[in-house]
mmCIF file of the N, C-alpha and C atoms, coordinates in Angstrom:
data_MODEL
# 
_entry.id   MODEL 
# 
loop_
_atom_site.group_PDB 
_atom_site.id 
_atom_site.type_symbol 
_atom_site.label_atom_id 
_atom_site.label_alt_id 
_atom_site.label_comp_id 
_atom_site.label_asym_id 
_atom_site.label_entity_id 
_atom_site.label_seq_id 
_atom_site.pdbx_PDB_ins_code 
_atom_site.Cartn_x 
_atom_site.Cartn_y 
_atom_site.Cartn_z 
_atom_site.occupancy 
_atom_site.B_iso_or_equiv 
_atom_site.pdbx_formal_charge 
_atom_site.auth_seq_id 
_atom_site.auth_comp_id 
_atom_site.auth_asym_id 
_atom_site.auth_atom_id 
_atom_site.pdbx_PDB_model_num 
ATOM 1   N N  . UNK A 1 1  ? 71.288 141.389 62.815 1.00 0.00 ? 1  UNK A N  1 
ATOM 2   C CA . UNK A 1 1  ? 70.326 142.051 61.955 1.00 0.00 ? 1  UNK A CA 1 
ATOM 3   C C  . UNK A 1 1  ? 69.119 142.491 62.770 1.00 0.00 ? 1  UNK A C  1 
ATOM 4   N N  . UNK A 1 2  ? 68.704 143.694 62.570 1.00 0.00 ? 2  UNK A N  1 
ATOM 5   C CA . UNK A 1 2  ? 67.533 144.222 63.262 1.00 0.00 ? 2  UNK A CA 1 
ATOM 6   C C  . UNK A 1 2  ? 66.273 143.669 62.598 1.00 0.00 ? 2  UNK A C  1 
ATOM 7   N N  . UNK A 1 3  ? 65.362 143.187 63.403 1.00 0.00 ? 3  UNK A N  1 
ATOM 8   C CA . UNK A 1 3  ? 64.130 142.631 62.851 1.00 0.00 ? 3  UNK A CA 1 
ATOM 9   C C  . UNK A 1 3  ? 63.129 143.761 62.603 1.00 0.00 ? 3  UNK A C  1 
ATOM 10  N N  . UNK A 1 4  ? 62.581 143.808 61.408 1.00 0.00 ? 4  UNK A N  1 
ATOM 11  C CA . UNK A 1 4  ? 61.602 144.822 61.042 1.00 0.00 ? 4  UNK A CA 1 
ATOM 12  C C  . UNK A 1 4  ? 60.203 144.257 61.210 1.00 0.00 ? 4  UNK A C  1 
ATOM 13  N N  . UNK A 1 5  ? 59.216 145.131 61.046 1.00 0.00 ? 5  UNK A N  1 
ATOM 14  C CA . UNK A 1 5  ? 57.828 144.651 61.144 1.00 0.00 ? 5  UNK A CA 1 
ATOM 15  C C  . UNK A 1 5  ? 57.530 143.605 60.083 1.00 0.00 ? 5  UNK A C  1 
ATOM 16  N N  . UNK A 1 6  ? 58.218 143.688 58.932 1.00 0.00 ? 6  UNK A N  1 
ATOM 17  C CA . UNK A 1 6  ? 57.967 142.729 57.862 1.00 0.00 ? 6  UNK A CA 1 
ATOM 18  C C  . UNK A 1 6  ? 58.493 141.345 58.207 1.00 0.00 ? 6  UNK A C  1 
ATOM 19  N N  . UNK A 1 7  ? 59.736 141.280 58.686 1.00 0.00 ? 7  UNK A N  1 
ATOM 20  C CA . UNK A 1 7  ? 60.222 139.939 58.964 1.00 0.00 ? 7  UNK A CA 1 
ATOM 21  C C  . UNK A 1 7  ? 59.657 139.396 60.260 1.00 0.00 ? 7  UNK A C  1 
ATOM 22  N N  . UNK A 1 8  ? 59.152 140.241 61.144 1.00 0.00 ? 8  UNK A N  1 
ATOM 23  C CA . UNK A 1 8  ? 58.456 139.748 62.339 1.00 0.00 ? 8  UNK A CA 1 
ATOM 24  C C  . UNK A 1 8  ? 57.160 139.046 61.924 1.00 0.00 ? 8  UNK A C  1 
ATOM 25  N N  . UNK A 1 9  ? 56.474 139.583 60.924 1.00 0.00 ? 9  UNK A N  1 
ATOM 26  C CA . UNK A 1 9  ? 55.266 138.923 60.419 1.00 0.00 ? 9  UNK A CA 1 
ATOM 27  C C  . UNK A 1 9  ? 55.614 137.570 59.813 1.00 0.00 ? 9  UNK A C  1 
ATOM 28  N N  . UNK A 1 10 ? 56.704 137.532 59.085 1.00 0.00 ? 10 UNK A N  1 
ATOM 29  C CA . UNK A 1 10 ? 57.137 136.275 58.468 1.00 0.00 ? 10 UNK A CA 1 
ATOM 30  C C  . UNK A 1 10 ? 57.466 135.249 59.548 1.00 0.00 ? 10 UNK A C  1 
ATOM 31  N N  . UNK A 1 11 ? 58.158 135.685 60.590 1.00 0.00 ? 11 UNK A N  1 
ATOM 32  C CA . UNK A 1 11 ? 58.513 134.785 61.685 1.00 0.00 ? 11 UNK A CA 1 
ATOM 33  C C  . UNK A 1 11 ? 57.257 134.283 62.394 1.00 0.00 ? 11 UNK A C  1 
ATOM 34  N N  . UNK A 1 12 ? 56.293 135.174 62.612 1.00 0.00 ? 12 UNK A N  1 
ATOM 35  C CA . UNK A 1 12 ? 55.026 134.769 63.239 1.00 0.00 ? 12 UNK A CA 1 
ATOM 36  C C  . UNK A 1 12 ? 54.299 133.749 62.378 1.00 0.00 ? 12 UNK A C  1 
ATOM 37  N N  . UNK A 1 13 ? 54.346 133.951 61.073 1.00 0.00 ? 13 UNK A N  1 
ATOM 38  C CA . UNK A 1 13 ? 53.672 133.019 60.164 1.00 0.00 ? 13 UNK A CA 1 
ATOM 39  C C  . UNK A 1 13 ? 54.298 131.635 60.252 1.00 0.00 ? 13 UNK A C  1 
ATOM 40  N N  . UNK A 1 14 ? 55.609 131.577 60.244 1.00 0.00 ? 14 UNK A N  1 
ATOM 41  C CA . UNK A 1 14 ? 56.290 130.285 60.360 1.00 0.00 ? 14 UNK A CA 1 
ATOM 42  C C  . UNK A 1 14 ? 55.927 129.623 61.687 1.00 0.00 ? 14 UNK A C  1 
ATOM 43  N N  . UNK A 1 15 ? 55.866 130.414 62.744 1.00 0.00 ? 15 UNK A N  1 
ATOM 44  C CA . UNK A 1 15 ? 55.501 129.872 64.060 1.00 0.00 ? 15 UNK A CA 1 
ATOM 45  C C  . UNK A 1 15 ? 54.090 129.281 64.028 1.00 0.00 ? 15 UNK A C  1 
ATOM 46  N N  . UNK A 1 16 ? 53.151 129.999 63.413 1.00 0.00 ? 16 UNK A N  1 
ATOM 47  C CA . UNK A 1 16 ? 51.778 129.482 63.297 1.00 0.00 ? 16 UNK A CA 1 
ATOM 48  C C  . UNK A 1 16 ? 51.753 128.160 62.536 1.00 0.00 ? 16 UNK A C  1 
ATOM 49  N N  . UNK A 1 17 ? 52.497 128.095 61.452 1.00 0.00 ? 17 UNK A N  1 
ATOM 50  C CA . UNK A 1 17 ? 52.531 126.866 60.658 1.00 0.00 ? 17 UNK A CA 1 
ATOM 51  C C  . UNK A 1 17 ? 53.185 125.731 61.440 1.00 0.00 ? 17 UNK A C  1 
ATOM 52  N N  . UNK A 1 18 ? 54.239 126.021 62.162 1.00 0.00 ? 18 UNK A N  1 
ATOM 53  C CA . UNK A 1 18 ? 54.884 124.977 62.983 1.00 0.00 ? 18 UNK A CA 1 
ATOM 54  C C  . UNK A 1 18 ? 53.929 124.488 64.068 1.00 0.00 ? 18 UNK A C  1 
ATOM 55  N N  . UNK A 1 19 ? 53.177 125.418 64.670 1.00 0.00 ? 19 UNK A N  1 
ATOM 56  C CA . UNK A 1 19 ? 52.216 125.030 65.713 1.00 0.00 ? 19 UNK A CA 1 
ATOM 57  C C  . UNK A 1 19 ? 51.109 124.152 65.162 1.00 0.00 ? 19 UNK A C  1 
ATOM 58  N N  . UNK A 1 20 ? 50.876 124.224 63.857 1.00 0.00 ? 20 UNK A N  1 
ATOM 59  C CA . UNK A 1 20 ? 49.849 123.372 63.244 1.00 0.00 ? 20 UNK A CA 1 
ATOM 60  C C  . UNK A 1 20 ? 50.370 121.950 63.026 1.00 0.00 ? 20 UNK A C  1 
ATOM 61  N N  . UNK A 1 21 ? 51.647 121.711 63.394 1.00 0.00 ? 21 UNK A N  1 
ATOM 62  C CA . UNK A 1 21 ? 52.202 120.364 63.345 1.00 0.00 ? 21 UNK A CA 1 
ATOM 63  C C  . UNK A 1 21 ? 53.033 120.038 62.116 1.00 0.00 ? 21 UNK A C  1 
ATOM 64  N N  . UNK A 1 22 ? 53.358 121.030 61.315 1.00 0.00 ? 22 UNK A N  1 
ATOM 65  C CA . UNK A 1 22 ? 54.145 120.766 60.113 1.00 0.00 ? 22 UNK A CA 1 
ATOM 66  C C  . UNK A 1 22 ? 55.624 120.593 60.429 1.00 0.00 ? 22 UNK A C  1 
ATOM 67  N N  . UNK A 1 23 ? 56.244 119.642 59.768 1.00 0.00 ? 23 UNK A N  1 
ATOM 68  C CA . UNK A 1 23 ? 57.700 119.481 59.871 1.00 0.00 ? 23 UNK A CA 1 
ATOM 69  C C  . UNK A 1 23 ? 58.356 120.548 59.000 1.00 0.00 ? 23 UNK A C  1 
ATOM 70  N N  . UNK A 1 24 ? 59.667 120.639 59.079 1.00 0.00 ? 24 UNK A N  1 
ATOM 71  C CA . UNK A 1 24 ? 60.384 121.620 58.272 1.00 0.00 ? 24 UNK A CA 1 
ATOM 72  C C  . UNK A 1 24 ? 60.130 121.482 56.789 1.00 0.00 ? 24 UNK A C  1 
ATOM 73  N N  . UNK A 1 25 ? 60.201 120.253 56.273 1.00 0.00 ? 25 UNK A N  1 
ATOM 74  C CA . UNK A 1 25 ? 59.980 120.052 54.839 1.00 0.00 ? 25 UNK A CA 1 
ATOM 75  C C  . UNK A 1 25 ? 58.524 120.267 54.468 1.00 0.00 ? 25 UNK A C  1 
ATOM 76  N N  . UNK A 1 26 ? 57.598 119.823 55.305 1.00 0.00 ? 26 UNK A N  1 
ATOM 77  C CA . UNK A 1 26 ? 56.171 120.039 55.036 1.00 0.00 ? 26 UNK A CA 1 
ATOM 78  C C  . UNK A 1 26 ? 55.866 121.533 55.017 1.00 0.00 ? 26 UNK A C  1 
ATOM 79  N N  . UNK A 1 27 ? 56.475 122.258 55.926 1.00 0.00 ? 27 UNK A N  1 
ATOM 80  C CA . UNK A 1 27 ? 56.284 123.700 55.987 1.00 0.00 ? 27 UNK A CA 1 
ATOM 81  C C  . UNK A 1 27 ? 56.789 124.347 54.693 1.00 0.00 ? 27 UNK A C  1 
ATOM 82  N N  . UNK A 1 28 ? 57.979 123.977 54.271 1.00 0.00 ? 28 UNK A N  1 
ATOM 83  C CA . UNK A 1 28 ? 58.532 124.513 53.023 1.00 0.00 ? 28 UNK A CA 1 
ATOM 84  C C  . UNK A 1 28 ? 57.635 124.158 51.838 1.00 0.00 ? 28 UNK A C  1 
ATOM 85  N N  . UNK A 1 29 ? 57.194 122.914 51.789 1.00 0.00 ? 29 UNK A N  1 
ATOM 86  C CA . UNK A 1 29 ? 56.324 122.482 50.696 1.00 0.00 ? 29 UNK A CA 1 
ATOM 87  C C  . UNK A 1 29 ? 55.015 123.265 50.686 1.00 0.00 ? 29 UNK A C  1 
ATOM 88  N N  . UNK A 1 30 ? 54.461 123.507 51.868 1.00 0.00 ? 30 UNK A N  1 
ATOM 89  C CA . UNK A 1 30 ? 53.185 124.210 51.941 1.00 0.00 ? 30 UNK A CA 1 
ATOM 90  C C  . UNK A 1 30 ? 53.316 125.671 51.522 1.00 0.00 ? 30 UNK A C  1 
ATOM 91  N N  . UNK A 1 31 ? 54.515 126.243 51.645 1.00 0.00 ? 31 UNK A N  1 
ATOM 92  C CA . UNK A 1 31 ? 54.749 127.622 51.209 1.00 0.00 ? 31 UNK A CA 1 
ATOM 93  C C  . UNK A 1 31 ? 55.253 127.685 49.768 1.00 0.00 ? 31 UNK A C  1 
ATOM 94  N N  . UNK A 1 32 ? 55.544 126.519 49.191 1.00 0.00 ? 32 UNK A N  1 
ATOM 95  C CA . UNK A 1 32 ? 56.065 126.493 47.832 1.00 0.00 ? 32 UNK A CA 1 
ATOM 96  C C  . UNK A 1 32 ? 57.486 127.011 47.757 1.00 0.00 ? 32 UNK A C  1 
ATOM 97  N N  . UNK A 1 33 ? 58.273 126.706 48.786 1.00 0.00 ? 33 UNK A N  1 
ATOM 98  C CA . UNK A 1 33 ? 59.647 127.184 48.840 1.00 0.00 ? 33 UNK A CA 1 
ATOM 99  C C  . UNK A 1 33 ? 60.562 126.096 49.386 1.00 0.00 ? 33 UNK A C  1 
ATOM 100 N N  . UNK A 1 34 ? 61.792 126.443 49.649 1.00 0.00 ? 34 UNK A N  1 
ATOM 101 C CA . UNK A 1 34 ? 62.758 125.463 50.151 1.00 0.00 ? 34 UNK A CA 1 
ATOM 102 C C  . UNK A 1 34 ? 62.914 125.574 51.669 1.00 0.00 ? 34 UNK A C  1 
ATOM 103 N N  . UNK A 1 35 ? 63.505 124.531 52.251 1.00 0.00 ? 35 UNK A N  1 
ATOM 104 C CA . UNK A 1 35 ? 63.795 124.578 53.691 1.00 0.00 ? 35 UNK A CA 1 
ATOM 105 C C  . UNK A 1 35 ? 64.791 125.685 53.994 1.00 0.00 ? 35 UNK A C  1 
ATOM 106 N N  . UNK A 1 36 ? 65.693 125.969 53.061 1.00 0.00 ? 36 UNK A N  1 
ATOM 107 C CA . UNK A 1 36 ? 66.673 127.051 53.257 1.00 0.00 ? 36 UNK A CA 1 
ATOM 108 C C  . UNK A 1 36 ? 65.962 128.399 53.385 1.00 0.00 ? 36 UNK A C  1 
ATOM 109 N N  . UNK A 1 37 ? 64.933 128.607 52.574 1.00 0.00 ? 37 UNK A N  1 
ATOM 110 C CA . UNK A 1 37 ? 64.175 129.864 52.661 1.00 0.00 ? 37 UNK A CA 1 
ATOM 111 C C  . UNK A 1 37 ? 63.433 129.941 53.982 1.00 0.00 ? 37 UNK A C  1 
ATOM 112 N N  . UNK A 1 38 ? 62.862 128.825 54.433 1.00 0.00 ? 38 UNK A N  1 
ATOM 113 C CA . UNK A 1 38 ? 62.180 128.804 55.734 1.00 0.00 ? 38 UNK A CA 1 
ATOM 114 C C  . UNK A 1 38 ? 63.174 129.162 56.838 1.00 0.00 ? 38 UNK A C  1 
ATOM 115 N N  . UNK A 1 39 ? 64.386 128.638 56.753 1.00 0.00 ? 39 UNK A N  1 
ATOM 116 C CA . UNK A 1 39 ? 65.416 128.960 57.741 1.00 0.00 ? 39 UNK A CA 1 
ATOM 117 C C  . UNK A 1 39 ? 65.753 130.448 57.719 1.00 0.00 ? 39 UNK A C  1 
ATOM 118 N N  . UNK A 1 40 ? 65.813 131.028 56.526 1.00 0.00 ? 40 UNK A N  1 
ATOM 119 C CA . UNK A 1 40 ? 66.084 132.466 56.406 1.00 0.00 ? 40 UNK A CA 1 
ATOM 120 C C  . UNK A 1 40 ? 64.958 133.285 57.031 1.00 0.00 ? 40 UNK A C  1 
ATOM 121 N N  . UNK A 1 41 ? 63.724 132.832 56.847 1.00 0.00 ? 41 UNK A N  1 
ATOM 122 C CA . UNK A 1 41 ? 62.581 133.527 57.451 1.00 0.00 ? 41 UNK A CA 1 
ATOM 123 C C  . UNK A 1 41 ? 62.699 133.457 58.969 1.00 0.00 ? 41 UNK A C  1 
ATOM 124 N N  . UNK A 1 42 ? 62.949 132.260 59.492 1.00 0.00 ? 42 UNK A N  1 
ATOM 125 C CA . UNK A 1 42 ? 63.021 132.071 60.938 1.00 0.00 ? 42 UNK A CA 1 
ATOM 126 C C  . UNK A 1 42 ? 64.151 132.868 61.575 1.00 0.00 ? 42 UNK A C  1 
ATOM 127 N N  . UNK A 1 43 ? 65.247 133.035 60.859 1.00 0.00 ? 43 UNK A N  1 
ATOM 128 C CA . UNK A 1 43 ? 66.387 133.760 61.411 1.00 0.00 ? 43 UNK A CA 1 
ATOM 129 C C  . UNK A 1 43 ? 66.281 135.268 61.204 1.00 0.00 ? 43 UNK A C  1 
ATOM 130 N N  . UNK A 1 44 ? 65.278 135.703 60.459 1.00 0.00 ? 44 UNK A N  1 
ATOM 131 C CA . UNK A 1 44 ? 65.100 137.130 60.212 1.00 0.00 ? 44 UNK A CA 1 
ATOM 132 C C  . UNK A 1 44 ? 65.900 137.648 59.034 1.00 0.00 ? 44 UNK A C  1 
ATOM 133 N N  . UNK A 1 45 ? 66.543 136.762 58.289 1.00 0.00 ? 45 UNK A N  1 
ATOM 134 C CA . UNK A 1 45 ? 67.345 137.189 57.144 1.00 0.00 ? 45 UNK A CA 1 
ATOM 135 C C  . UNK A 1 45 ? 66.504 137.530 55.921 1.00 0.00 ? 45 UNK A C  1 
ATOM 136 N N  . UNK A 1 46 ? 65.322 136.939 55.827 1.00 0.00 ? 46 UNK A N  1 
ATOM 137 C CA . UNK A 1 46 ? 64.413 137.248 54.730 1.00 0.00 ? 46 UNK A CA 1 
ATOM 138 C C  . UNK A 1 46 ? 63.431 138.290 55.239 1.00 0.00 ? 46 UNK A C  1 
ATOM 139 N N  . UNK A 1 47 ? 63.388 139.426 54.595 1.00 0.00 ? 47 UNK A N  1 
ATOM 140 C CA . UNK A 1 47 ? 62.624 140.552 55.119 1.00 0.00 ? 47 UNK A CA 1 
ATOM 141 C C  . UNK A 1 47 ? 61.134 140.509 54.812 1.00 0.00 ? 47 UNK A C  1 
ATOM 142 N N  . UNK A 1 48 ? 60.765 139.915 53.720 1.00 0.00 ? 48 UNK A N  1 
ATOM 143 C CA . UNK A 1 48 ? 59.356 139.921 53.343 1.00 0.00 ? 48 UNK A CA 1 
ATOM 144 C C  . UNK A 1 48 ? 58.922 138.572 52.787 1.00 0.00 ? 48 UNK A C  1 
ATOM 145 N N  . UNK A 1 49 ? 57.654 138.298 52.970 1.00 0.00 ? 49 UNK A N  1 
ATOM 146 C CA . UNK A 1 49 ? 57.040 137.120 52.354 1.00 0.00 ? 49 UNK A CA 1 
ATOM 147 C C  . UNK A 1 49 ? 56.406 137.544 51.045 1.00 0.00 ? 49 UNK A C  1 
ATOM 148 N N  . UNK A 1 50 ? 56.412 136.663 50.082 1.00 0.00 ? 50 UNK A N  1 
ATOM 149 C CA . UNK A 1 50 ? 55.696 136.965 48.843 1.00 0.00 ? 50 UNK A CA 1 
ATOM 150 C C  . UNK A 1 50 ? 54.201 136.758 49.085 1.00 0.00 ? 50 UNK A C  1 
ATOM 151 N N  . UNK A 1 51 ? 53.410 137.394 48.273 1.00 0.00 ? 51 UNK A N  1 
ATOM 152 C CA . UNK A 1 51 ? 51.962 137.227 48.377 1.00 0.00 ? 51 UNK A CA 1 
ATOM 153 C C  . UNK A 1 51 ? 51.586 135.774 48.124 1.00 0.00 ? 51 UNK A C  1 
ATOM 154 N N  . UNK A 1 52 ? 52.319 135.130 47.232 1.00 0.00 ? 52 UNK A N  1 
ATOM 155 C CA . UNK A 1 52 ? 52.045 133.724 46.928 1.00 0.00 ? 52 UNK A CA 1 
ATOM 156 C C  . UNK A 1 52 ? 52.257 132.858 48.170 1.00 0.00 ? 52 UNK A C  1 
ATOM 157 N N  . UNK A 1 53 ? 53.338 133.141 48.925 1.00 0.00 ? 53 UNK A N  1 
ATOM 158 C CA . UNK A 1 53 ? 53.586 132.393 50.160 1.00 0.00 ? 53 UNK A CA 1 
ATOM 159 C C  . UNK A 1 53 ? 52.469 132.625 51.168 1.00 0.00 ? 53 UNK A C  1 
ATOM 160 N N  . UNK A 1 54 ? 52.043 133.866 51.283 1.00 0.00 ? 54 UNK A N  1 
ATOM 161 C CA . UNK A 1 54 ? 50.966 134.190 52.219 1.00 0.00 ? 54 UNK A CA 1 
ATOM 162 C C  . UNK A 1 54 ? 49.685 133.458 51.838 1.00 0.00 ? 54 UNK A C  1 
ATOM 163 N N  . UNK A 1 55 ? 49.364 133.445 50.552 1.00 0.00 ? 55 UNK A N  1 
ATOM 164 C CA . UNK A 1 55 ? 48.159 132.758 50.089 1.00 0.00 ? 55 UNK A CA 1 
ATOM 165 C C  . UNK A 1 55 ? 48.231 131.256 50.374 1.00 0.00 ? 55 UNK A C  1 
ATOM 166 N N  . UNK A 1 56 ? 49.394 130.664 50.127 1.00 0.00 ? 56 UNK A N  1 
ATOM 167 C CA . UNK A 1 56 ? 49.551 129.224 50.381 1.00 0.00 ? 56 UNK A CA 1 
ATOM 168 C C  . UNK A 1 56 ? 49.454 128.916 51.874 1.00 0.00 ? 56 UNK A C  1 
ATOM 169 N N  . UNK A 1 57 ? 50.052 129.768 52.699 1.00 0.00 ? 57 UNK A N  1 
ATOM 170 C CA . UNK A 1 57 ? 49.980 129.576 54.147 1.00 0.00 ? 57 UNK A CA 1 
ATOM 171 C C  . UNK A 1 57 ? 48.535 129.690 54.632 1.00 0.00 ? 57 UNK A C  1 
ATOM 172 N N  . UNK A 1 58 ? 47.821 130.679 54.116 1.00 0.00 ? 58 UNK A N  1 
ATOM 173 C CA . UNK A 1 58 ? 46.419 130.862 54.499 1.00 0.00 ? 58 UNK A CA 1 
ATOM 174 C C  . UNK A 1 58 ? 45.601 129.630 54.133 1.00 0.00 ? 58 UNK A C  1 
ATOM 175 N N  . UNK A 1 59 ? 45.834 129.110 52.953 1.00 0.00 ? 59 UNK A N  1 
ATOM 176 C CA . UNK A 1 59 ? 45.118 127.905 52.516 1.00 0.00 ? 59 UNK A CA 1 
ATOM 177 C C  . UNK A 1 59 ? 45.427 126.739 53.448 1.00 0.00 ? 59 UNK A C  1 
ATOM 178 N N  . UNK A 1 60 ? 46.692 126.571 53.798 1.00 0.00 ? 60 UNK A N  1 
ATOM 179 C CA . UNK A 1 60 ? 47.100 125.470 54.681 1.00 0.00 ? 60 UNK A CA 1 
ATOM 180 C C  . UNK A 1 60 ? 46.457 125.601 56.060 1.00 0.00 ? 60 UNK A C  1 
ATOM 181 N N  . UNK A 1 61 ? 46.269 126.857 56.517 1.00 0.00 ? 61 UNK A N  1 
ATOM 182 C CA . UNK A 1 61 ? 45.685 127.109 57.836 1.00 0.00 ? 61 UNK A CA 1 
ATOM 183 C C  . UNK A 1 61 ? 44.168 127.291 57.782 1.00 0.00 ? 61 UNK A C  1 
ATOM 184 N N  . UNK A 1 62 ? 43.581 127.055 56.606 1.00 0.00 ? 62 UNK A N  1 
ATOM 185 C CA . UNK A 1 62 ? 42.132 127.193 56.393 1.00 0.00 ? 62 UNK A CA 1 
ATOM 186 C C  . UNK A 1 62 ? 41.636 128.591 56.754 1.00 0.00 ? 62 UNK A C  1 
ATOM 187 N N  . UNK A 1 63 ? 42.348 129.594 56.267 1.00 0.00 ? 63 UNK A N  1 
ATOM 188 C CA . UNK A 1 63 ? 41.978 130.988 56.503 1.00 0.00 ? 63 UNK A CA 1 
ATOM 189 C C  . UNK A 1 63 ? 42.045 131.743 55.188 1.00 0.00 ? 63 UNK A C  1 
ATOM 190 N N  . UNK A 1 64 ? 41.416 132.909 55.167 1.00 0.00 ? 64 UNK A N  1 
ATOM 191 C CA . UNK A 1 64 ? 41.549 133.804 54.031 1.00 0.00 ? 64 UNK A CA 1 
ATOM 192 C C  . UNK A 1 64 ? 42.839 134.597 54.232 1.00 0.00 ? 64 UNK A C  1 
ATOM 193 N N  . UNK A 1 65 ? 43.514 134.976 53.139 1.00 0.00 ? 65 UNK A N  1 
ATOM 194 C CA . UNK A 1 65 ? 44.756 135.730 53.284 1.00 0.00 ? 65 UNK A CA 1 
ATOM 195 C C  . UNK A 1 65 ? 44.598 136.989 54.149 1.00 0.00 ? 65 UNK A C  1 
ATOM 196 N N  . UNK A 1 66 ? 43.498 137.707 53.995 1.00 0.00 ? 66 UNK A N  1 
ATOM 197 C CA . UNK A 1 66 ? 43.283 138.921 54.796 1.00 0.00 ? 66 UNK A CA 1 
ATOM 198 C C  . UNK A 1 66 ? 43.160 138.595 56.282 1.00 0.00 ? 66 UNK A C  1 
ATOM 199 N N  . UNK A 1 67 ? 42.488 137.486 56.588 1.00 0.00 ? 67 UNK A N  1 
ATOM 200 C CA . UNK A 1 67 ? 42.368 137.032 57.984 1.00 0.00 ? 67 UNK A CA 1 
ATOM 201 C C  . UNK A 1 67 ? 43.742 136.739 58.576 1.00 0.00 ? 67 UNK A C  1 
ATOM 202 N N  . UNK A 1 68 ? 44.539 136.035 57.793 1.00 0.00 ? 68 UNK A N  1 
ATOM 203 C CA . UNK A 1 68 ? 45.861 135.655 58.260 1.00 0.00 ? 68 UNK A CA 1 
ATOM 204 C C  . UNK A 1 68 ? 46.740 136.882 58.455 1.00 0.00 ? 68 UNK A C  1 
ATOM 205 N N  . UNK A 1 69 ? 46.680 137.820 57.525 1.00 0.00 ? 69 UNK A N  1 
ATOM 206 C CA . UNK A 1 69 ? 47.458 139.052 57.670 1.00 0.00 ? 69 UNK A CA 1 
ATOM 207 C C  . UNK A 1 69 ? 47.070 139.813 58.922 1.00 0.00 ? 69 UNK A C  1 
ATOM 208 N N  . UNK A 1 70 ? 45.774 139.897 59.196 1.00 0.00 ? 70 UNK A N  1 
ATOM 209 C CA . UNK A 1 70 ? 45.304 140.590 60.404 1.00 0.00 ? 70 UNK A CA 1 
ATOM 210 C C  . UNK A 1 70 ? 45.818 139.881 61.658 1.00 0.00 ? 70 UNK A C  1 
ATOM 211 N N  . UNK A 1 71 ? 45.864 138.585 61.623 1.00 0.00 ? 71 UNK A N  1 
ATOM 212 C CA . UNK A 1 71 ? 46.357 137.804 62.769 1.00 0.00 ? 71 UNK A CA 1 
ATOM 213 C C  . UNK A 1 71 ? 47.848 138.025 63.017 1.00 0.00 ? 71 UNK A C  1 
ATOM 214 N N  . UNK A 1 72 ? 48.569 138.347 61.943 1.00 0.00 ? 72 UNK A N  1 
ATOM 215 C CA . UNK A 1 72 ? 50.009 138.552 62.066 1.00 0.00 ? 72 UNK A CA 1 
ATOM 216 C C  . UNK A 1 72 ? 50.378 139.957 62.525 1.00 0.00 ? 72 UNK A C  1 
ATOM 217 N N  . UNK A 1 73 ? 49.411 140.848 62.580 1.00 0.00 ? 73 UNK A N  1 
ATOM 218 C CA . UNK A 1 73 ? 49.678 142.227 63.027 1.00 0.00 ? 73 UNK A CA 1 
ATOM 219 C C  . UNK A 1 73 ? 50.106 142.278 64.460 1.00 0.00 ? 73 UNK A C  1 
# 
C-alpha cells in the first residue's frame, strides 16, 4: 500500500505517542481506540485519523490540536 500524506501524519502521531513512553494498550486507550486500530495506523492501512483521536492525542501530549497538527506536517 502506498503511504499518503494522511497516513504518514497518523504514523508520525503514533511515533510521538510511543516516544512519550506509552505502551501499546496505553496508546490505544489514550486515543480512545483499540490496539488493532493502532496497528492499522502503524502499518499504513488506516488512511486518516479522526478529529477525536487527534484531540485526545494532543491532550495526552499537553498540546493544542492545532500545535500537534503543525508538528505532524
